C-alpha angles and dihedrals in degrees: 000000000000092000091050092052092049091048091049094047099043096085090052095061094063090051092047092049089053094044097046099032090228138103111272126198141181118229128191131187105265134178092286101030137279108007129189111237104164132026135187111190122223116273089228130080089248111074141137117240120236128172135217111256095028111146109219123224111255094217103032105045137062090233092049094050091045093056092040089055096051106029122087110278095238091057092048092049090050090052091046089055091050090048090050092049092048093049090048091051089050089058096256119130107217120188114268089239089066089077092067140040097260124190093266093052091043089058091049090051092049089056091051091051092047094048094038090224138073122227129182134179116197094345116153092350117044112233094024124104132187145183124204130190126194127240115202132197130223092281093052095253120139109247102167143018118213104208131186118193134184148142110302091230092066103020122097103215095174111132089227096039128112096268092051091046093051092049093044093052093051093044090053091048092049091047090054091049088053090053100259112158095191111040093193096068135246 
């Protein structure tokens, strides 16, 4: 199922990169959380570099918040604990609350679910903004995140802006092709 959704969505990311002028990626839920599996770099000289296999921060990225909003809570909390352990091993000292879905994060996730899209400005990487839209399968589960990313100075990260609209339209189309009845999630 996941492979089929990636295969189906891959041609769309080149089109979206051209249309938006920004790097566009596909993310799936991997062993440690949202993971980048396909990338189409921006057609312009100004782009933000992303790599295949990068696991996105659940709290600090548009892709992370998107999956955190639509995945089962127990899976998100497991990934948050892994993220906390990794950050600690790397010498960072994340707040203890980052291991759980606290009330602040719960409110952020409710906004993502209500808007049907995740938008960040200067999240994990200062000066970088992103927008991520969900793709659902026939059972209403999120299977992909379509994510556009770019330098904050030239990237419109508004959840009702042109980048978000382009991603949202393609995500809805892909969801329908995968048999989703409700393209806004469970």
